[in-house]
C-alpha positions as CSV (number, residue, x, y, z in Angstrom):
1,M,-2.9,15.3,7.1
2,A,-4.5,13.0,4.4
3,M,-2.4,9.8,2.8
4,T,-2.2,9.4,-1.0
5,I,-1.7,6.0,-2.3
6,D,-0.5,5.3,-5.8
7,V,0.1,2.0,-7.3
8,E,2.6,0.9,-10.7
9,H,1.8,-2.0,-11.9
10,L,5.3,-3.6,-13.1
11,G,4.3,-6.8,-14.8
12,G,6.6,-9.6,-15.2
13,S,6.4,-13.2,-14.3
14,P,4.8,-12.9,-11.5
15,S,3.5,-10.0,-11.8
16,V,4.9,-7.2,-9.0
17,S,3.2,-4.1,-8.1
18,V,4.5,-0.7,-6.7
19,V,2.2,0.7,-3.6
20,A,3.9,4.2,-2.5
21,L,2.2,5.8,0.8
22,D,2.7,9.7,0.8
23,G,1.5,11.4,4.3
24,E,0.0,9.6,7.5
25,L,-1.0,5.8,7.9
26,D,-3.5,5.6,10.9
27,A,-6.7,4.7,11.7
28,S,-8.6,6.9,9.5
29,N,-7.2,5.1,6.5
30,Y,-5.5,1.9,7.0
31,E,-8.0,-0.2,5.7
32,R,-8.0,1.4,2.6
33,L,-4.4,0.4,2.0
34,I,-5.5,-3.1,3.4
35,E,-8.2,-3.1,0.3
36,V,-5.9,-1.1,-2.5
37,V,-3.3,-4.2,-2.0
38,G,-6.0,-6.9,-2.1
39,D,-7.4,-5.6,-5.2
40,A,-3.8,-5.5,-6.4
41,Y,-3.7,-9.0,-5.9
42,A,-7.0,-10.0,-6.8
43,H,-6.0,-8.3,-10.5
44,G,-2.9,-11.0,-10.7
45,A,-0.2,-8.9,-8.5
46,R,1.8,-11.2,-6.5
47,G,4.8,-9.8,-5.9
48,L,4.8,-6.5,-4.0
49,V,6.9,-3.2,-3.3
50,L,5.8,-1.0,-0.4
51,D,7.4,2.6,-1.5
52,L,6.8,4.5,2.6
53,A,9.4,7.3,1.5
54,K,6.8,10.0,2.1
55,L,5.1,8.2,4.5
56,T,5.4,10.7,7.4
57,F,3.7,8.7,10.3
58,M,2.9,5.6,11.1
59,A,0.3,4.7,14.0
60,S,-0.3,1.0,14.8
61,S,-3.1,0.3,12.6
62,G,-0.5,0.8,9.9
63,L,1.0,-1.7,11.7
64,F,-2.1,-4.0,10.9
65,A,-2.6,-2.8,7.4
66,L,1.3,-4.3,6.9
67,H,0.8,-7.3,8.6
């Protein structure tokens, strides 16, 4: 199953982004999560909320991405 990533920028001071994952986080897509979070940081987000409520599977590569 594929994974979708939705990002919501809440603003504030410091700026906060919510990253919601839906599906399976594994070796085929963990680098995409790293890119999305890095992009949020590059655009000023200093707070991060990870919404894993719809994540159905996480491989060890997913743990690497979270680290």
